[in-house]
Structures are given as structure tokens and as C-alpha cells.
C-alpha positions as CSV (number, residue, x, y, z in Angstrom):
1,M,3.3,15.2,4.2
2,S,5.2,12.0,4.1
3,E,8.7,11.0,5.4
4,M,10.4,7.6,5.2
5,T,12.9,6.2,7.8
6,G,14.5,2.8,7.6
7,I,14.4,0.6,10.7
8,G,16.7,-2.2,9.8
9,S,16.3,-5.5,8.0
10,M,14.1,-8.5,8.6
11,S,15.7,-11.8,9.2
12,D,14.4,-13.1,5.9
13,D,16.2,-10.4,3.9
14,W,13.2,-8.1,3.6
15,D,13.9,-4.4,4.4
16,A,11.7,-2.9,7.1
17,G,10.9,0.8,7.4
18,V,8.5,3.4,8.6
19,C,6.8,6.0,6.4
20,R,5.4,9.1,8.2
21,A,2.1,10.0,6.5
22,N,-1.2,11.7,7.5
23,G,0.0,12.1,11.1
24,I,0.9,8.4,11.7
25,D,3.8,6.0,11.2
26,I,3.1,3.4,8.5
27,R,5.3,0.4,9.1
28,Y,6.1,-1.6,6.0
29,Q,8.3,-4.5,4.7
30,R,9.9,-4.4,1.2
31,S,11.6,-6.9,-0.9
32,G,13.8,-4.1,-2.3
33,T,14.3,-5.1,-5.9
34,D,14.5,-2.8,-8.9
35,R,11.5,-4.4,-10.6
36,P,8.0,-2.9,-10.9
37,T,6.4,-2.3,-7.6
38,V,3.4,-4.1,-6.1
39,I,1.9,-2.9,-2.8
40,A,-0.1,-5.7,-1.2
41,L,-2.7,-4.5,1.3
42,H,-4.0,-6.8,4.0
43,G,-7.5,-7.4,5.4
44,L,-9.3,-6.0,8.5
45,T,-7.9,-8.4,11.1
46,G,-4.4,-8.7,9.6
47,S,-1.1,-7.0,9.0
48,G,1.4,-7.0,6.2
49,D,2.9,-10.2,7.6
50,C,-0.3,-12.1,6.6
51,L,0.6,-11.6,3.0
52,K,4.2,-12.8,3.2
53,P,3.4,-16.2,1.5
54,L,1.8,-14.4,-1.4
55,A,4.6,-11.8,-1.5
56,R,7.3,-14.5,-1.7
57,S,5.7,-15.8,-4.8
58,L,5.8,-12.4,-6.4
59,I,9.4,-11.2,-5.6
60,K,10.9,-12.9,-8.6
61,D,9.0,-10.4,-10.8
62,F,8.2,-7.5,-8.5
63,D,9.4,-5.2,-5.8
64,V,6.8,-6.1,-3.2
65,I,5.8,-3.7,-0.3
66,L,3.7,-5.0,2.6
67,P,2.4,-2.1,4.7
68,D,0.6,-2.4,8.0
69,A,-2.6,-0.3,7.8
70,R,-3.3,2.4,10.3
71,G,-4.0,0.8,13.7
72,H,-2.8,-2.6,12.5
73,G,0.4,-4.5,13.1
74,A,3.2,-2.1,14.0
75,S,1.7,1.0,12.4
76,S,0.5,3.7,14.7
77,M,-3.0,4.2,15.9
78,S,-4.9,7.5,15.8
79,E,-7.5,9.2,17.8
80,A,-9.6,9.9,14.7
81,V,-12.4,7.7,13.6
82,Y,-11.1,5.2,11.0
83,S,-12.7,5.3,7.6
84,Y,-12.0,3.6,4.3
85,D,-11.3,7.1,2.8
86,Q,-8.6,7.7,5.6
87,L,-7.1,4.2,5.0
88,A,-7.0,5.0,1.2
89,A,-5.3,8.3,1.9
90,D,-2.7,6.4,4.0
91,V,-2.0,4.2,0.9
92,I,-1.5,7.4,-1.2
93,G,0.7,8.8,1.6
94,L,2.9,5.7,1.5
95,I,3.2,5.9,-2.3
96,V,4.2,9.6,-2.1
97,G,6.5,9.0,0.9
98,L,8.4,6.2,-0.8
99,K,8.5,8.1,-4.1
100,L,6.9,5.3,-6.1
101,R,5.8,5.6,-9.7
102,A,2.8,3.7,-10.9
103,P,2.7,0.9,-8.3
104,V,0.3,-2.0,-8.7
105,L,-2.2,-2.0,-5.7
106,L,-3.2,-5.5,-4.7
107,G,-5.6,-5.9,-1.8
108,H,-7.4,-8.6,0.2
109,S,-10.8,-7.7,1.7
110,M,-10.4,-4.3,3.5
111,G,-7.1,-3.9,1.6
112,G,-8.9,-4.3,-1.7
113,N,-11.3,-1.5,-0.7
114,D,-8.4,0.7,0.4
115,G,-6.5,0.2,-2.8
116,G,-9.6,0.7,-4.9
117,R,-10.4,3.9,-3.3
118,G,-6.8,5.1,-3.3
119,G,-6.3,4.2,-6.9
120,A,-9.5,5.8,-8.0
121,R,-8.4,9.1,-6.4
122,A,-4.8,9.3,-7.5
123,R,-2.6,9.6,-10.6
124,F,0.9,8.1,-10.5
125,G,3.0,9.3,-13.4
126,D,1.2,8.9,-16.7
127,R,-0.8,5.9,-15.7
128,R,-4.1,6.0,-13.8
129,A,-4.3,3.5,-11.0
130,R,-7.7,1.8,-10.9
131,P,-9.3,-1.1,-9.1
132,G,-10.0,-4.4,-10.7
133,R,-13.5,-4.8,-9.3
134,P,-16.3,-3.0,-11.1
135,D,-18.3,-2.4,-7.9
136,F,-15.5,0.0,-6.9
137,H,-15.9,2.1,-10.0
138,Q,-15.7,5.8,-9.3
139,P,-16.9,8.7,-11.6
140,G,-14.0,10.0,-13.7
141,M,-11.9,6.9,-13.6
142,A,-10.0,5.7,-16.7
143,T,-12.2,3.4,-18.7
144,R,-9.3,2.1,-20.9
145,G,-6.6,-0.4,-19.9
146,V,-3.6,1.0,-18.1
């Protein structure tokens, strides 16, 4: 179950919020435009803030969302053992909680793995999300372009 609550605005005009999913609070920043959505996922030692320079280059064409992964940045920690499958489930929880349709998942390092696993497991609207790297191929994934 997912639930979203706003927590004010960032000083650089990005919206900040918290999405409750999988028993944790996922903190995110969002450019808030009405363009197609890109969720940029950070690496192991980072947070959504690490991808701000990249995000700023995308906001002309996309609504960019920068979440902090479970146990990173301002997102909550959990007692459970962290796994890539759990992090991928958190990405799906964020997508469901924010009621997004067919977002593009872009990830760096750990974030690429999270997005790849999450995209391979979920359908959003009539498009199948899928990773861009062939080594993340999962059985049953779409083999045609999205």
C-alpha cells in the first residue's frame, strides 16, 4: 500500500514529498511539470540529490522525480535485510503511490539495477517498462521496443 504526502518546496523550486510504500517513507523531489515522467535512481552511496545536475538538464522535456532509496538520504531505514528485489519493489511502490503512468526509469549503478528489476516485474498502462541493459534481461520481458 502506498500513500503520498507533500512536505513543502525546495529552495530551487522543486517539490519535495514523501510516499509511504512497503512499510517505509520514500522521500523524493519532483520538478512537477506536466511532461512525461522520468524517475532517476541513484547509486549505492548516494541520494536523489546526487542526480540533481542531470535532472536539471532533463526538466525542459520531462517531469523528473529523484527519490532517495530505502535507507539512503531522507528515506526511512528498515530492520529487514536490504535486497535489490526490495529496492525494486520500493520503486514500484513509489510509482503506484504517485499514480504515475509509464514512467521512464533511469538509474546509476545500484539505481540501474533497481530500475531494471522493477521495470522487468511491472506493467504501467499499456507499455511494458524494461531495462536498457541486456544483462538485466528477465524471462517474459517484452522483446519489442516500447
